[in-house]
C-alpha positions as a printed Julia matrix, in Angstrom:
331×3 Matrix{Float64}:
 163.11  77.82  173.44
 161.73  75.11  175.73
 163.82  72.3   177.2
 162.9   68.83  178.35
 161.57  68.91  181.94
 161.83  66.14  184.56
 164.28  64.05  182.5
 167.38  63.37  184.47
 170.48  62.79  182.47
 168.55  63.61  179.19
 166.46  60.42  179.42
 162.86  60.54  178.47
 160.4   59.9   181.34
 158.23  56.78  181.61
 155.49  56.48  179.02
 152.73  56.95  181.59
 154.55  59.48  183.76
 153.22  62.95  184.64
 156.59  64.19  183.55
 155.74  63.26  179.93
 156.33  66.28  177.64
 152.71  66.3   176.52
 151.67  66.83  180.14
 154.45  69.25  181.13
 153.42  71.49  178.25
 149.86  71.5   179.52
 151.14  72.68  182.95
 151.46  76.14  181.43
 147.64  76.42  181.98
 146.57  79.35  184.06
 142.88  78.57  184.52
 140.18  81.06  185.04
 138.77  78.45  187.53
 138.96  78.22  191.34
 141.96  76.28  192.53
 139.89  74.12  194.82
 137.94  72.84  191.81
 141.06  71.88  189.76
 140.43  68.13  190.22
 137.03  68.56  188.56
 138.31  70.44  185.59
 138.47  67.15  183.43
 134.69  66.94  183.81
 134.32  70.33  182.26
 136.92  69.55  179.61
 134.93  66.46  178.58
 131.76  68.51  178.32
 133.63  71.14  176.3
 134.86  68.43  173.88
 131.37  67.1   173.45
 130.12  70.63  172.92
 132.72  71.3   170.25
 131.84  68.16  168.24
 128.06  68.24  168.51
 127.23  71.95  168.86
 130.17  74.21  168.47
 131.24  73.04  165.08
 127.76  73.4   163.56
 127.35  76.8   165.19
 130.62  78.02  163.8
 129.77  76.8   160.34
 126.38  78.42  160.53
 128.01  81.73  161.48
 130.51  81.36  158.68
 127.63  80.79  156.21
 125.94  83.93  157.36
 129.18  85.91  156.89
 129.62  84.58  153.45
 125.94  85.42  152.54
 126.23  88.94  154.01
 129.46  89.74  152.22
 128.33  88.23  148.9
 131.47  86.14  148.59
 131.02  83.43  145.98
 132.55  80.12  147.03
 130.45  77.93  144.62
 133.61  76.97  142.71
 134.81  75.17  145.92
 131.6   74.12  147.69
 129.92  72.71  144.62
 132.84  71.41  142.62
 132.01  68.92  139.87
 135.2   67.12  140.74
 134.39  64.6   143.5
 137.96  64.61  144.79
 137.99  68.39  145.18
 134.48  68.29  146.75
 135.48  65.7   149.3
 138.71  67.47  150.25
 136.87  70.79  150.66
 134.13  69.11  152.73
 136.72  67.57  155.07
 138.52  70.88  155.51
 135.38  72.9   156.13
 133.86  70.24  158.36
 136.87  69.91  160.6
 138.55  73.29  160.62
 136.17  74.59  163.32
 137.65  72.09  165.8
 141.03  73.9   165.54
 139.4   77.24  166.03
 137.24  76.19  169.0
 140.08  74.37  170.84
 142.39  77.41  170.21
 139.69  79.8   171.58
 139.26  77.63  174.72
 142.99  77.44  175.4
 143.44  81.18  174.79
 140.37  82.46  176.75
 140.05  79.93  179.52
 143.33  78.0   179.99
 145.43  80.98  178.88
 148.14  79.0   177.19
 149.46  78.96  173.56
 147.97  76.54  171.02
 151.34  74.87  170.48
 151.34  73.56  173.98
 148.94  70.75  172.88
 152.01  69.06  171.51
 152.87  70.72  168.19
 156.34  72.04  168.78
 158.42  72.44  165.6
 161.26  70.23  166.63
 161.53  67.2   164.3
 157.92  67.64  163.12
 158.91  66.69  159.62
 160.63  63.48  160.57
 157.83  62.56  162.97
 155.13  63.24  160.38
 156.91  61.13  157.73
 157.44  58.34  160.21
 153.74  58.56  161.15
 152.76  58.17  157.5
 154.79  55.01  157.21
 153.44  53.57  160.5
 149.83  54.33  159.69
 150.03  52.87  156.15
 151.76  49.79  157.33
 149.26  49.18  160.13
 146.26  49.48  157.84
 147.9   47.38  155.1
 148.69  44.64  157.63
 145.02  44.57  158.49
 144.18  44.11  154.79
 146.88  41.47  154.41
 145.28  39.39  157.27
 141.84  39.5   155.65
 143.25  38.66  152.19
 145.31  35.82  153.52
 142.17  34.14  154.95
 140.47  34.42  151.5
 137.92  36.9   152.87
 138.59  39.74  150.47
 139.13  39.95  146.7
 140.47  42.57  144.43
 137.87  43.89  142.0
 139.48  46.94  140.57
 142.85  48.52  139.91
 143.4   52.13  138.65
 146.83  53.59  138.68
 146.23  56.17  135.97
 147.56  59.75  136.37
 144.09  61.07  137.01
 143.45  58.55  139.79
 146.77  59.22  141.4
 146.17  62.91  141.21
 142.7   62.52  142.63
 143.76  60.49  145.73
 146.5   63.01  146.47
 143.92  65.87  146.38
 141.7   63.99  148.8
 144.68  63.33  151.1
 144.87  67.04  151.76
 141.39  66.86  153.27
 142.3   63.8   155.36
 145.34  65.69  156.69
 143.0   68.32  158.21
 140.36  65.77  159.4
 142.77  63.32  161.09
 144.77  66.07  162.82
 141.58  67.8   164.01
 140.32  64.71  165.93
 143.79  64.29  167.38
 143.99  67.97  168.52
 140.76  67.48  170.45
 141.3   64.04  171.96
 145.04  63.5   172.31
 146.22  67.21  172.33
 143.53  68.68  174.59
 141.72  66.02  176.58
 144.55  63.51  177.29
 146.87  66.01  179.06
 144.09  67.85  180.91
 142.74  64.52  182.34
 146.21  62.99  182.77
 147.54  65.86  184.88
 144.64  65.6   187.37
 143.43  62.05  187.34
 146.51  60.17  186.07
 147.7   59.33  182.56
 145.91  55.97  182.47
 142.63  57.75  183.06
 143.54  60.22  180.4
 144.26  57.48  177.84
 140.97  55.62  178.65
 138.66  58.62  178.77
 140.07  60.39  175.68
 139.83  57.05  173.82
 136.27  56.57  174.94
 135.31  60.0   173.77
 136.98  59.31  170.39
 134.98  56.04  170.04
 131.8   57.78  171.09
 132.12  60.27  168.24
 131.42  57.52  165.78
 128.3   56.07  167.54
 125.98  57.34  164.84
 128.04  56.26  161.81
 126.35  54.01  159.22
 126.53  50.29  160.01
 128.34  50.82  163.35
 128.62  47.72  165.57
 129.89  46.93  169.04
 133.14  45.56  167.56
 133.61  48.72  165.49
 133.27  50.84  168.64
 135.73  48.58  170.38
 138.21  49.01  167.55
 137.76  52.8   167.52
 138.51  52.72  171.26
 141.61  50.56  170.58
 142.7   53.04  167.83
 142.32  55.8   170.47
 144.56  53.87  172.89
 147.16  53.22  170.23
 147.18  56.9   169.25
 147.41  58.02  172.84
 150.35  55.7   173.47
 152.06  56.81  170.29
 151.65  60.48  171.16
 152.94  59.88  174.65
 155.89  57.92  173.3
 156.87  60.66  170.93
 155.78  63.4   173.34
 154.27  65.09  170.34
 151.23  65.01  168.13
 152.89  65.21  164.73
 153.24  61.48  164.39
 149.63  60.66  165.33
 148.42  63.4   162.97
 150.0   61.44  160.14
 148.98  58.0   161.37
 145.28  59.05  161.7
 145.22  60.75  158.3
 147.01  58.1   156.27
 144.9   55.32  157.97
 141.67  56.94  156.62
 143.21  57.81  153.32
 144.62  54.24  152.69
 141.24  52.73  153.76
 139.12  54.81  151.43
 141.3   55.91  148.61
 144.15  53.36  148.28
 142.12  50.18  149.04
 138.65  51.48  148.09
 136.91  50.43  151.29
 134.37  52.03  153.58
 135.81  54.52  156.11
 134.06  54.11  159.46
 130.84  53.13  157.56
 131.15  55.8   154.84
 131.51  54.62  151.28
 133.95  56.86  149.38
 132.82  58.3   146.0
 136.25  59.71  145.24
 139.2   58.36  143.23
 140.53  55.06  144.34
 143.66  53.2   143.27
 142.24  49.8   144.07
 138.86  48.38  145.05
 138.81  45.47  147.43
 135.51  43.67  148.09
 134.84  41.8   151.35
 133.53  38.24  150.71
 134.15  36.75  154.14
 132.41  36.93  157.42
 131.67  40.42  158.83
 133.37  39.66  162.16
 136.6   39.43  160.31
 136.2   41.92  157.36
 133.98  44.47  159.19
 131.25  44.2   156.59
 129.6   47.44  155.4
 131.4   49.43  158.17
 134.73  48.66  156.64
 137.74  46.81  158.11
 137.49  48.87  161.34
 134.52  46.74  162.2
 136.44  43.39  162.09
 138.89  41.55  164.26
 141.77  41.83  161.79
 142.02  45.49  162.74
 141.55  44.61  166.4
 144.69  42.38  166.23
 146.75  44.96  164.42
 145.79  47.67  166.9
 146.63  45.51  169.93
 149.95  44.37  168.58
 150.85  47.89  167.46
 150.1   49.31  170.91
 152.31  46.67  172.53
 155.07  47.49  170.15
 154.9   51.15  171.03
 155.2   50.33  174.74
 158.13  47.97  174.01
 159.95  50.54  171.85
 159.63  53.18  174.53
 160.96  50.86  177.22
 163.87  49.85  175.0
 164.72  53.41  174.3
 163.91  52.99  170.57
 162.99  55.41  167.88
 159.89  56.79  169.6
 161.88  58.27  172.5
 162.43  61.95  172.06
 164.58  62.8   175.15
 165.98  66.0   173.65
 165.42  69.74  173.56
 162.26  71.07  171.91
 162.07  74.37  170.06
 158.96  76.42  169.37
């Protein structure tokens, strides 16, 4: 059992305080690193995060392929499924599972702390995840509502058949893994590591910058798209700090991508989905508003929603609203 630290009278600490639960959990680190170099550790952590994304993930997948070949295990029924929904879900799981493994290895071997200290305690995880699903879906739907209200998007397809509903639910399993993986790396690992040594604001900015940079090579990416991805990172960081947990942002991130690609049938960060879609909306307005071929994340409608949502998180925390945990946590 672990109890709230640095919270007099049971009150949750300030949103950007070093006593935030996400940061106090990371204090369990026992670095294999000279104490006098501790202030420089965030630089190494940033390099490690980049390595995990651009080198480590591919290396781990290559090793896994070798193992499968050597053992003669036949995974064709998964890897080459004729069902596009299953194929996409498997692709997302396989592509992002290495992030969990590599972050866990780093925490175990170098920081010498348990994986759950990134902010995945069991207390209220169900409620926080469900709330995150609602928040993420409403946020993205608000972005679409803004675009539709200006006459810049039209509905071209509706499919609420049983097959389509089943298909989008299958793909959601893949988005659950993908969204949470990116949050584990940026908000679970980087944010607290940087925040403890350079301040929480630096942690928010640098973790959000890394998150945005991960999408630099996506199709049809633009400066506004990168700005919006940075703003999403800021929102996710504030939300995680407000809940002092990652469960909510896991859900927000996953349902945001799922709603974008499988509910509304739009591009997800430049990628056109070939899986089941309940609706298909087509942008007919200016790219600066709709995002064009990058999808709504490349337009100002999403910018507005992310800015307002971030301000609401800060307001809710200050008012002692739903996002304040301020209670005992159990592992």
